[in-house]
N, CA, C and O atoms as a CHARMM CRD file, in Angstrom:
* protein
*
  336
    1    1 UNK  N    118.02400 212.74400 214.01300 PROA 1      0.00000
    2    1 UNK  CA   118.37800 212.22700 215.31200 PROA 1      0.00000
    3    1 UNK  C    119.89300 212.13800 215.44800 PROA 1      0.00000
    4    1 UNK  O    120.45000 212.46000 216.49700 PROA 1      0.00000
    5    2 UNK  N    120.55900 211.69600 214.37000 PROA 2      0.00000
    6    2 UNK  CA   122.00300 211.51400 214.42100 PROA 2      0.00000
    7    2 UNK  C    122.71100 212.83700 214.71400 PROA 2      0.00000
    8    2 UNK  O    123.70900 212.86700 215.43400 PROA 2      0.00000
    9    3 UNK  N    122.18600 213.93100 214.14900 PROA 3      0.00000
   10    3 UNK  CA   122.82400 215.23200 214.31800 PROA 3      0.00000
   11    3 UNK  C    122.40600 215.93200 215.59900 PROA 3      0.00000
   12    3 UNK  O    123.14800 216.77500 216.10300 PROA 3      0.00000
   13    4 UNK  N    121.24100 215.60700 216.14000 PROA 4      0.00000
   14    4 UNK  CA   120.70000 216.38000 217.26100 PROA 4      0.00000
   15    4 UNK  C    120.80400 215.70700 218.62200 PROA 4      0.00000
   16    4 UNK  O    120.61700 216.37300 219.64000 PROA 4      0.00000
   17    5 UNK  N    121.09300 214.42500 218.67500 PROA 5      0.00000
   18    5 UNK  CA   121.18200 213.73200 219.95500 PROA 5      0.00000
   19    5 UNK  C    122.63400 213.40700 220.28400 PROA 5      0.00000
   20    5 UNK  O    123.47500 213.26800 219.39500 PROA 5      0.00000
   21    6 UNK  N    122.90500 213.29000 221.56800 PROA 6      0.00000
   22    6 UNK  CA   124.21500 212.83400 221.98400 PROA 6      0.00000
   23    6 UNK  C    124.39400 211.37200 221.58600 PROA 6      0.00000
   24    6 UNK  O    123.41600 210.66600 221.34100 PROA 6      0.00000
   25    7 UNK  N    125.63200 210.92600 221.52200 PROA 7      0.00000
   26    7 UNK  CA   125.92300 209.57600 221.05100 PROA 7      0.00000
   27    7 UNK  C    125.20700 208.51500 221.88000 PROA 7      0.00000
   28    7 UNK  O    124.63300 207.58000 221.32300 PROA 7      0.00000
   29    8 UNK  N    125.23500 208.64800 223.20000 PROA 8      0.00000
   30    8 UNK  CA   124.59700 207.66100 224.06800 PROA 8      0.00000
   31    8 UNK  C    123.07000 207.68200 223.91300 PROA 8      0.00000
   32    8 UNK  O    122.42200 206.63500 223.90300 PROA 8      0.00000
   33    9 UNK  N    122.51300 208.88100 223.79200 PROA 9      0.00000
   34    9 UNK  CA   121.06700 208.98400 223.60800 PROA 9      0.00000
   35    9 UNK  C    120.64800 208.37600 222.26600 PROA 9      0.00000
   36    9 UNK  O    119.63700 207.67800 222.17900 PROA 9      0.00000
   37   10 UNK  N    121.42800 208.64600 221.23700 PROA 10     0.00000
   38   10 UNK  CA   121.12600 208.09100 219.92500 PROA 10     0.00000
   39   10 UNK  C    121.23400 206.56200 219.94800 PROA 10     0.00000
   40   10 UNK  O    120.40900 205.87200 219.34900 PROA 10     0.00000
   41   11 UNK  N    122.23300 206.04300 220.62800 PROA 11     0.00000
   42   11 UNK  CA   122.38300 204.59100 220.74900 PROA 11     0.00000
   43   11 UNK  C    121.23300 203.95700 221.50000 PROA 11     0.00000
   44   11 UNK  O    120.74000 202.90100 221.10400 PROA 11     0.00000
   45   12 UNK  N    120.79400 204.58900 222.58600 PROA 12     0.00000
   46   12 UNK  CA   119.64500 204.06600 223.33300 PROA 12     0.00000
   47   12 UNK  C    118.37500 204.09700 222.49500 PROA 12     0.00000
   48   12 UNK  O    117.56800 203.16900 222.53800 PROA 12     0.00000
   49   13 UNK  N    118.20400 205.17200 221.73400 PROA 13     0.00000
   50   13 UNK  CA   117.03500 205.26600 220.86600 PROA 13     0.00000
   51   13 UNK  C    117.06000 204.17700 219.79700 PROA 13     0.00000
   52   13 UNK  O    116.03700 203.55200 219.51900 PROA 13     0.00000
   53   14 UNK  N    118.21500 203.95300 219.20400 PROA 14     0.00000
   54   14 UNK  CA   118.32700 202.91300 218.18700 PROA 14     0.00000
   55   14 UNK  C    118.09400 201.52400 218.76500 PROA 14     0.00000
   56   14 UNK  O    117.52800 200.65900 218.09700 PROA 14     0.00000
   57   15 UNK  N    118.53000 201.30400 220.00600 PROA 15     0.00000
   58   15 UNK  CA   118.32700 199.97900 220.60700 PROA 15     0.00000
   59   15 UNK  C    116.84800 199.69600 220.83900 PROA 15     0.00000
   60   15 UNK  O    116.45700 198.53500 220.95900 PROA 15     0.00000
   61   16 UNK  N    116.03000 200.72300 220.90300 PROA 16     0.00000
   62   16 UNK  CA   114.58200 200.53700 221.01800 PROA 16     0.00000
   63   16 UNK  C    113.90500 200.49600 219.65400 PROA 16     0.00000
   64   16 UNK  O    112.92900 199.77000 219.46600 PROA 16     0.00000
   65   17 UNK  N    114.42000 201.27500 218.69800 PROA 17     0.00000
   66   17 UNK  CA   113.78400 201.37700 217.39200 PROA 17     0.00000
   67   17 UNK  C    114.05200 200.17100 216.49600 PROA 17     0.00000
   68   17 UNK  O    113.14400 199.71900 215.79800 PROA 17     0.00000
   69   18 UNK  N    115.27300 199.64000 216.49900 PROA 18     0.00000
   70   18 UNK  CA   115.61900 198.55100 215.59000 PROA 18     0.00000
   71   18 UNK  C    114.76200 197.30200 215.79900 PROA 18     0.00000
   72   18 UNK  O    114.25100 196.75800 214.82000 PROA 18     0.00000
   73   19 UNK  N    114.58400 196.82500 217.03800 PROA 19     0.00000
   74   19 UNK  CA   113.71100 195.64600 217.19000 PROA 19     0.00000
   75   19 UNK  C    112.27300 195.90900 216.72800 PROA 19     0.00000
   76   19 UNK  O    111.64500 195.04000 216.12300 PROA 19     0.00000
   77   20 UNK  N    111.76100 197.09400 217.00900 PROA 20     0.00000
   78   20 UNK  CA   110.39900 197.41500 216.56000 PROA 20     0.00000
   79   20 UNK  C    110.33200 197.46900 215.03500 PROA 20     0.00000
   80   20 UNK  O    109.37600 196.98200 214.43200 PROA 20     0.00000
   81   21 UNK  N    111.34300 198.05800 214.42200 PROA 21     0.00000
   82   21 UNK  CA   111.38400 198.15700 212.96500 PROA 21     0.00000
   83   21 UNK  C    111.44700 196.76900 212.32600 PROA 21     0.00000
   84   21 UNK  O    110.67700 196.47100 211.41300 PROA 21     0.00000
   85   22 UNK  N    112.36100 195.92200 212.79900 PROA 22     0.00000
   86   22 UNK  CA   112.50100 194.59600 212.19600 PROA 22     0.00000
   87   22 UNK  C    111.28900 193.71500 212.49200 PROA 22     0.00000
   88   22 UNK  O    110.95900 192.84200 211.68900 PROA 22     0.00000
   89   23 UNK  N    110.62700 193.92300 213.61700 PROA 23     0.00000
   90   23 UNK  CA   109.39100 193.19800 213.89600 PROA 23     0.00000
   91   23 UNK  C    108.30800 193.59500 212.89700 PROA 23     0.00000
   92   23 UNK  O    107.60200 192.73900 212.36500 PROA 23     0.00000
   93   24 UNK  N    108.18100 194.89900 212.64500 PROA 24     0.00000
   94   24 UNK  CA   107.17200 195.36700 211.68700 PROA 24     0.00000
   95   24 UNK  C    107.48400 194.87200 210.28000 PROA 24     0.00000
   96   24 UNK  O    106.57600 194.46900 209.55500 PROA 24     0.00000
   97   25 UNK  N    108.73700 194.89700 209.89000 PROA 25     0.00000
   98   25 UNK  CA   109.11700 194.39400 208.56700 PROA 25     0.00000
   99   25 UNK  C    108.84400 192.89200 208.47900 PROA 25     0.00000
  100   25 UNK  O    108.40200 192.40300 207.44000 PROA 25     0.00000
  101   26 UNK  N    109.10400 192.15800 209.56600 PROA 26     0.00000
  102   26 UNK  CA   108.82500 190.72600 209.58600 PROA 26     0.00000
  103   26 UNK  C    107.34700 190.42300 209.43700 PROA 26     0.00000
  104   26 UNK  O    106.96600 189.49400 208.72500 PROA 26     0.00000
  105   27 UNK  N    106.51400 191.20500 210.10600 PROA 27     0.00000
  106   27 UNK  CA   105.06200 191.02900 209.97800 PROA 27     0.00000
  107   27 UNK  C    104.61700 191.29700 208.54600 PROA 27     0.00000
  108   27 UNK  O    103.81100 190.55100 207.99100 PROA 27     0.00000
  109   28 UNK  N    105.14500 192.36600 207.94900 PROA 28     0.00000
  110   28 UNK  CA   104.77800 192.68700 206.56600 PROA 28     0.00000
  111   28 UNK  C    105.27400 191.61500 205.59500 PROA 28     0.00000
  112   28 UNK  O    104.57500 191.27300 204.64100 PROA 28     0.00000
  113   29 UNK  N    106.47400 191.08400 205.83000 PROA 29     0.00000
  114   29 UNK  CA   106.98800 190.00100 204.97600 PROA 29     0.00000
  115   29 UNK  C    106.12700 188.75300 205.11100 PROA 29     0.00000
  116   29 UNK  O    105.83100 188.08700 204.11900 PROA 29     0.00000
  117   30 UNK  N    105.72400 188.43600 206.34000 PROA 30     0.00000
  118   30 UNK  CA   104.88400 187.25200 206.54900 PROA 30     0.00000
  119   30 UNK  C    103.54200 187.41500 205.84000 PROA 30     0.00000
  120   30 UNK  O    103.03700 186.46800 205.23800 PROA 30     0.00000
  121   31 UNK  N    102.97200 188.60000 205.91000 PROA 31     0.00000
  122   31 UNK  CA   101.70600 188.86000 205.20900 PROA 31     0.00000
  123   31 UNK  C    101.90300 188.74500 203.69700 PROA 31     0.00000
  124   31 UNK  O    101.05300 188.19500 202.99700 PROA 31     0.00000
  125   32 UNK  N    103.02300 189.26300 203.19900 PROA 32     0.00000
  126   32 UNK  CA   103.30800 189.17300 201.75400 PROA 32     0.00000
  127   32 UNK  C    103.47100 187.72700 201.30700 PROA 32     0.00000
  128   32 UNK  O    102.93800 187.33500 200.27000 PROA 32     0.00000
  129   33 UNK  N    104.19600 186.94100 202.07600 PROA 33     0.00000
  130   33 UNK  CA   104.39600 185.52700 201.72900 PROA 33     0.00000
  131   33 UNK  C    103.06800 184.78600 201.76600 PROA 33     0.00000
  132   33 UNK  O    102.76500 184.01200 200.85800 PROA 33     0.00000
  133   34 UNK  N    102.27500 185.01500 202.80300 PROA 34     0.00000
  134   34 UNK  CA   100.98700 184.33000 202.91800 PROA 34     0.00000
  135   34 UNK  C    100.04400 184.74600 201.79200 PROA 34     0.00000
  136   34 UNK  O     99.36300 183.90200 201.20900 PROA 34     0.00000
  137   35 UNK  N    100.00100 186.03100 201.48600 PROA 35     0.00000
  138   35 UNK  CA    99.12900 186.50500 200.40600 PROA 35     0.00000
  139   35 UNK  C     99.55100 185.95100 199.05700 PROA 35     0.00000
  140   35 UNK  O     98.72200 185.50200 198.26600 PROA 35     0.00000
  141   36 UNK  N    100.84900 185.99100 198.80600 PROA 36     0.00000
  142   36 UNK  CA   101.34200 185.48500 197.52600 PROA 36     0.00000
  143   36 UNK  C    101.10000 183.99100 197.41000 PROA 36     0.00000
  144   36 UNK  O    100.70200 183.50100 196.35400 PROA 36     0.00000
  145   37 UNK  N    101.34000 183.26700 198.49100 PROA 37     0.00000
  146   37 UNK  CA   101.09800 181.82300 198.47700 PROA 37     0.00000
  147   37 UNK  C     99.63400 181.48200 198.28300 PROA 37     0.00000
  148   37 UNK  O     99.30200 180.49000 197.63600 PROA 37     0.00000
  149   38 UNK  N     98.76400 182.30000 198.84200 PROA 38     0.00000
  150   38 UNK  CA    97.32400 182.06200 198.68800 PROA 38     0.00000
  151   38 UNK  C     96.87000 182.37900 197.25800 PROA 38     0.00000
  152   38 UNK  O     96.06800 181.64200 196.68300 PROA 38     0.00000
  153   39 UNK  N     97.37600 183.46400 196.69200 PROA 39     0.00000
  154   39 UNK  CA    96.93800 183.87700 195.35400 PROA 39     0.00000
  155   39 UNK  C     97.60200 183.08000 194.23100 PROA 39     0.00000
  156   39 UNK  O     97.07900 183.02000 193.11800 PROA 39     0.00000
  157   40 UNK  N     98.74900 182.46900 194.52100 PROA 40     0.00000
  158   40 UNK  CA    99.46600 181.68900 193.51000 PROA 40     0.00000
  159   40 UNK  C     99.76700 180.30100 194.07900 PROA 40     0.00000
  160   40 UNK  O    100.87100 180.06100 194.56800 PROA 40     0.00000
  161   41 UNK  N     98.80800 179.39800 194.02000 PROA 41     0.00000
  162   41 UNK  CA    99.04200 178.04900 194.54800 PROA 41     0.00000
  163   41 UNK  C    100.22500 177.37500 193.85200 PROA 41     0.00000
  164   41 UNK  O    100.46900 177.58800 192.66500 PROA 41     0.00000
  165   42 UNK  N    100.94700 176.56700 194.60800 PROA 42     0.00000
  166   42 UNK  CA   102.18200 175.95100 194.10300 PROA 42     0.00000
  167   42 UNK  C    101.92200 175.08200 192.87500 PROA 42     0.00000
  168   42 UNK  O    102.72600 175.08300 191.94200 PROA 42     0.00000
  169   43 UNK  N    100.82500 174.35000 192.85800 PROA 43     0.00000
  170   43 UNK  CA   100.54300 173.42500 191.74800 PROA 43     0.00000
  171   43 UNK  C    100.30500 174.14800 190.42900 PROA 43     0.00000
  172   43 UNK  O    100.66600 173.63500 189.37000 PROA 43     0.00000
  173   44 UNK  N     99.70300 175.32800 190.48200 PROA 44     0.00000
  174   44 UNK  CA    99.36000 176.02000 189.24000 PROA 44     0.00000
  175   44 UNK  C    100.23000 177.25200 188.98100 PROA 44     0.00000
  176   44 UNK  O     99.92600 178.03300 188.08000 PROA 44     0.00000
  177   45 UNK  N    101.29800 177.44000 189.74700 PROA 45     0.00000
  178   45 UNK  CA   102.12200 178.63600 189.55900 PROA 45     0.00000
  179   45 UNK  C    103.19900 178.39000 188.50000 PROA 45     0.00000
  180   45 UNK  O    103.61300 177.25900 188.24500 PROA 45     0.00000
  181   46 UNK  N    103.63000 179.49300 187.89800 PROA 46     0.00000
  182   46 UNK  CA   104.66700 179.42900 186.88200 PROA 46     0.00000
  183   46 UNK  C    106.04800 179.41900 187.55500 PROA 46     0.00000
  184   46 UNK  O    106.16600 179.55900 188.77200 PROA 46     0.00000
  185   47 UNK  N    107.06300 179.25300 186.74300 PROA 47     0.00000
  186   47 UNK  CA   108.42700 179.27400 187.27100 PROA 47     0.00000
  187   47 UNK  C    108.74200 180.64000 187.87300 PROA 47     0.00000
  188   47 UNK  O    109.39200 180.72900 188.91500 PROA 47     0.00000
  189   48 UNK  N    108.27900 181.70200 187.21700 PROA 48     0.00000
  190   48 UNK  CA   108.50900 183.05300 187.73600 PROA 48     0.00000
  191   48 UNK  C    107.83800 183.23900 189.09800 PROA 48     0.00000
  192   48 UNK  O    108.39900 183.87400 189.99100 PROA 48     0.00000
  193   49 UNK  N    106.63500 182.68100 189.24900 PROA 49     0.00000
  194   49 UNK  CA   105.94100 182.76900 190.53400 PROA 49     0.00000
  195   49 UNK  C    106.70700 182.02600 191.62900 PROA 49     0.00000
  196   49 UNK  O    106.78400 182.48900 192.76700 PROA 49     0.00000
  197   50 UNK  N    107.26200 180.88800 191.27900 PROA 50     0.00000
  198   50 UNK  CA   108.03200 180.11200 192.26300 PROA 50     0.00000
  199   50 UNK  C    109.29700 180.85200 192.67200 PROA 50     0.00000
  200   50 UNK  O    109.67300 180.84400 193.84500 PROA 50     0.00000
  201   51 UNK  N    109.96100 181.49500 191.70100 PROA 51     0.00000
  202   51 UNK  CA   111.12600 182.31300 192.03900 PROA 51     0.00000
  203   51 UNK  C    110.73200 183.48100 192.95000 PROA 51     0.00000
  204   51 UNK  O    111.41900 183.78300 193.92600 PROA 51     0.00000
  205   52 UNK  N    109.63000 184.11900 192.61700 PROA 52     0.00000
  206   52 UNK  CA   109.18500 185.24900 193.42400 PROA 52     0.00000
  207   52 UNK  C    108.85400 184.81600 194.84900 PROA 52     0.00000
  208   52 UNK  O    109.20100 185.51300 195.80300 PROA 52     0.00000
  209   53 UNK  N    108.20000 183.69600 194.99800 PROA 53     0.00000
  210   53 UNK  CA   107.91800 183.18100 196.33400 PROA 53     0.00000
  211   53 UNK  C    109.20900 182.83700 197.06800 PROA 53     0.00000
  212   53 UNK  O    109.32100 183.07100 198.27200 PROA 53     0.00000
  213   54 UNK  N    110.17700 182.28800 196.35700 PROA 54     0.00000
  214   54 UNK  CA   111.47200 181.99800 196.96000 PROA 54     0.00000
  215   54 UNK  C    112.17700 183.25400 197.43700 PROA 54     0.00000
  216   54 UNK  O    112.77600 183.26200 198.51300 PROA 54     0.00000
  217   55 UNK  N    112.11000 184.31500 196.64500 PROA 55     0.00000
  218   55 UNK  CA   112.73000 185.57500 197.05500 PROA 55     0.00000
  219   55 UNK  C    112.00700 186.19100 198.24900 PROA 55     0.00000
  220   55 UNK  O    112.64100 186.75200 199.14200 PROA 55     0.00000
  221   56 UNK  N    110.68500 186.08400 198.26200 PROA 56     0.00000
  222   56 UNK  CA   109.92700 186.57800 199.41900 PROA 56     0.00000
  223   56 UNK  C    110.27800 185.79300 200.68000 PROA 56     0.00000
  224   56 UNK  O    110.44200 186.38000 201.75000 PROA 56     0.00000
  225   57 UNK  N    110.39200 184.48300 200.56100 PROA 57     0.00000
  226   57 UNK  CA   110.76000 183.65800 201.71300 PROA 57     0.00000
  227   57 UNK  C    112.18200 183.95500 202.18600 PROA 57     0.00000
  228   57 UNK  O    112.44700 183.98200 203.38800 PROA 57     0.00000
  229   58 UNK  N    113.08800 184.17700 201.24600 PROA 58     0.00000
  230   58 UNK  CA   114.45900 184.48300 201.65000 PROA 58     0.00000
  231   58 UNK  C    114.54200 185.84400 202.33300 PROA 58     0.00000
  232   58 UNK  O    115.28500 185.99500 203.30200 PROA 58     0.00000
  233   59 UNK  N    113.80000 186.83500 201.85100 PROA 59     0.00000
  234   59 UNK  CA   113.80900 188.13600 202.52600 PROA 59     0.00000
  235   59 UNK  C    113.20000 188.01800 203.91700 PROA 59     0.00000
  236   59 UNK  O    113.65600 188.67700 204.85100 PROA 59     0.00000
  237   60 UNK  N    112.18200 187.19100 204.06100 PROA 60     0.00000
  238   60 UNK  CA   111.57800 186.95900 205.37600 PROA 60     0.00000
  239   60 UNK  C    112.58200 186.29100 206.31700 PROA 60     0.00000
  240   60 UNK  O    112.70000 186.68200 207.47800 PROA 60     0.00000
  241   61 UNK  N    113.30400 185.28800 205.82200 PROA 61     0.00000
  242   61 UNK  CA   114.27900 184.60500 206.67700 PROA 61     0.00000
  243   61 UNK  C    115.45300 185.51200 207.02400 PROA 61     0.00000
  244   61 UNK  O    115.95000 185.46000 208.14900 PROA 61     0.00000
  245   62 UNK  N    115.90700 186.33800 206.09300 PROA 62     0.00000
  246   62 UNK  CA   116.98700 187.28000 206.39800 PROA 62     0.00000
  247   62 UNK  C    116.54300 188.30500 207.43500 PROA 62     0.00000
  248   62 UNK  O    117.31700 188.68400 208.31400 PROA 62     0.00000
  249   63 UNK  N    115.30300 188.74800 207.32900 PROA 63     0.00000
  250   63 UNK  CA   114.79000 189.69700 208.31000 PROA 63     0.00000
  251   63 UNK  C    114.70100 189.05900 209.69300 PROA 63     0.00000
  252   63 UNK  O    115.05400 189.69300 210.68800 PROA 63     0.00000
  253   64 UNK  N    114.23400 187.81200 209.76800 PROA 64     0.00000
  254   64 UNK  CA   114.17400 187.13300 211.06500 PROA 64     0.00000
  255   64 UNK  C    115.56700 186.91500 211.65000 PROA 64     0.00000
  256   64 UNK  O    115.76300 187.03000 212.86000 PROA 64     0.00000
  257   65 UNK  N    116.52800 186.60100 210.79000 PROA 65     0.00000
  258   65 UNK  CA   117.90500 186.46600 211.25200 PROA 65     0.00000
  259   65 UNK  C    118.41400 187.78700 211.80700 PROA 65     0.00000
  260   65 UNK  O    119.08100 187.82400 212.84100 PROA 65     0.00000
  261   66 UNK  N    118.09800 188.85400 211.12100 PROA 66     0.00000
  262   66 UNK  CA   118.49800 190.17300 211.59200 PROA 66     0.00000
  263   66 UNK  C    117.83500 190.50300 212.92300 PROA 66     0.00000
  264   66 UNK  O    118.47300 191.06500 213.81300 PROA 66     0.00000
  265   67 UNK  N    116.56300 190.15700 213.06300 PROA 67     0.00000
  266   67 UNK  CA   115.81800 190.46800 214.28200 PROA 67     0.00000
  267   67 UNK  C    116.30600 189.65800 215.46900 PROA 67     0.00000
  268   67 UNK  O    116.49900 190.20700 216.55400 PROA 67     0.00000
  269   68 UNK  N    116.50900 188.36400 215.28100 PROA 68     0.00000
  270   68 UNK  CA   116.79300 187.48400 216.41900 PROA 68     0.00000
  271   68 UNK  C    118.28100 187.19500 216.65100 PROA 68     0.00000
  272   68 UNK  O    118.64700 186.69400 217.71400 PROA 68     0.00000
  273   69 UNK  N    119.14700 187.50100 215.67100 PROA 69     0.00000
  274   69 UNK  CA   120.57500 187.21700 215.83700 PROA 69     0.00000
  275   69 UNK  C    121.39100 188.50700 215.89700 PROA 69     0.00000
  276   69 UNK  O    122.06400 188.77900 216.89100 PROA 69     0.00000
  277   70 UNK  N    121.32600 189.29500 214.83100 PROA 70     0.00000
  278   70 UNK  CA   122.22500 190.43400 214.73300 PROA 70     0.00000
  279   70 UNK  C    121.80100 191.63300 215.57900 PROA 70     0.00000
  280   70 UNK  O    122.65900 192.32000 216.13400 PROA 70     0.00000
  281   71 UNK  N    120.51100 191.89800 215.69000 PROA 71     0.00000
  282   71 UNK  CA   120.07900 193.03300 216.50600 PROA 71     0.00000
  283   71 UNK  C    120.43400 192.85000 217.97400 PROA 71     0.00000
  284   71 UNK  O    120.97300 193.78600 218.56500 PROA 71     0.00000
  285   72 UNK  N    120.16600 191.69300 218.61000 PROA 72     0.00000
  286   72 UNK  CA   120.59400 191.54900 220.00700 PROA 72     0.00000
  287   72 UNK  C    122.11500 191.64400 220.18400 PROA 72     0.00000
  288   72 UNK  O    122.58900 192.20900 221.16900 PROA 72     0.00000
  289   73 UNK  N    122.87600 191.09400 219.23500 PROA 73     0.00000
  290   73 UNK  CA   124.32900 191.19500 219.32400 PROA 73     0.00000
  291   73 UNK  C    124.77600 192.64700 219.23200 PROA 73     0.00000
  292   73 UNK  O    125.66300 193.07500 219.97000 PROA 73     0.00000
  293   74 UNK  N    124.16700 193.40200 218.33300 PROA 74     0.00000
  294   74 UNK  CA   124.53200 194.80400 218.15200 PROA 74     0.00000
  295   74 UNK  C    124.17000 195.62900 219.37300 PROA 74     0.00000
  296   74 UNK  O    124.96200 196.45900 219.81800 PROA 74     0.00000
  297   75 UNK  N    122.98300 195.40900 219.91700 PROA 75     0.00000
  298   75 UNK  CA   122.55500 196.15800 221.10500 PROA 75     0.00000
  299   75 UNK  C    123.45600 195.82700 222.28900 PROA 75     0.00000
  300   75 UNK  O    123.81900 196.71400 223.06000 PROA 75     0.00000
  301   76 UNK  N    123.81600 194.55900 222.43500 PROA 76     0.00000
  302   76 UNK  CA   124.70100 194.16500 223.53200 PROA 76     0.00000
  303   76 UNK  C    126.07800 194.80600 223.39200 PROA 76     0.00000
  304   76 UNK  O    126.65700 195.26900 224.37500 PROA 76     0.00000
  305   77 UNK  N    126.59500 194.82900 222.17600 PROA 77     0.00000
  306   77 UNK  CA   127.89500 195.45000 221.94900 PROA 77     0.00000
  307   77 UNK  C    127.81900 196.94600 222.22000 PROA 77     0.00000
  308   77 UNK  O    128.74200 197.51600 222.80100 PROA 77     0.00000
  309   78 UNK  N    126.73800 197.58400 221.81000 PROA 78     0.00000
  310   78 UNK  CA   126.57200 199.01700 222.04900 PROA 78     0.00000
  311   78 UNK  C    126.52300 199.31100 223.55300 PROA 78     0.00000
  312   78 UNK  O    127.14400 200.26600 224.02100 PROA 78     0.00000
  313   79 UNK  N    125.79200 198.49900 224.29800 PROA 79     0.00000
  314   79 UNK  CA   125.70900 198.69900 225.74500 PROA 79     0.00000
  315   79 UNK  C    127.06700 198.48200 226.39600 PROA 79     0.00000
  316   79 UNK  O    127.43400 199.20400 227.32300 PROA 79     0.00000
  317   80 UNK  N    127.80800 197.50200 225.92300 PROA 80     0.00000
  318   80 UNK  CA   129.14200 197.23200 226.44900 PROA 80     0.00000
  319   80 UNK  C    130.08500 198.41500 226.18700 PROA 80     0.00000
  320   80 UNK  O    130.88700 198.77800 227.04800 PROA 80     0.00000
  321   81 UNK  N    129.98500 199.00000 225.01700 PROA 81     0.00000
  322   81 UNK  CA   130.83500 200.13900 224.66800 PROA 81     0.00000
  323   81 UNK  C    130.43500 201.39200 225.42600 PROA 81     0.00000
  324   81 UNK  O    131.29400 202.22100 225.72800 PROA 81     0.00000
  325   82 UNK  N    129.15800 201.55400 225.74200 PROA 82     0.00000
  326   82 UNK  CA   128.69700 202.75200 226.45900 PROA 82     0.00000
  327   82 UNK  C    129.11400 202.72000 227.92500 PROA 82     0.00000
  328   82 UNK  O    129.23700 203.76900 228.55800 PROA 82     0.00000
  329   83 UNK  N    129.33200 201.53100 228.46500 PROA 83     0.00000
  330   83 UNK  CA   129.71500 201.42400 229.87800 PROA 83     0.00000
  331   83 UNK  C    131.12600 201.96500 230.07100 PROA 83     0.00000
  332   83 UNK  O    131.43100 202.58100 231.09100 PROA 83     0.00000
  333   84 UNK  N    131.97100 201.73200 229.09400 PROA 84     0.00000
  334   84 UNK  CA   133.35900 202.17700 229.22400 PROA 84     0.00000
  335   84 UNK  C    133.49900 203.64300 229.24500 PROA 84     0.00000
  336   84 UNK  O    134.61300 204.15500 229.35100 PROA 84     0.00000
């Protein structure tokens, strides 16, 4: 896409693809966290399991931050630059 589309077309395509991509990754992270939490209850989990759950939760929170904070800012900046 980067090589075959014009800059504005590629930017418009990315502004549609990024939210869908981060939404899908967020859904998969949520399923992973829920599955891991269900299969490894907190009371009977090892230290390694607790670390793994912490890393899964942090990746989920980083993805949500990317989806709800950075993606809208990036799309807005791209639209602002395309107007000029």
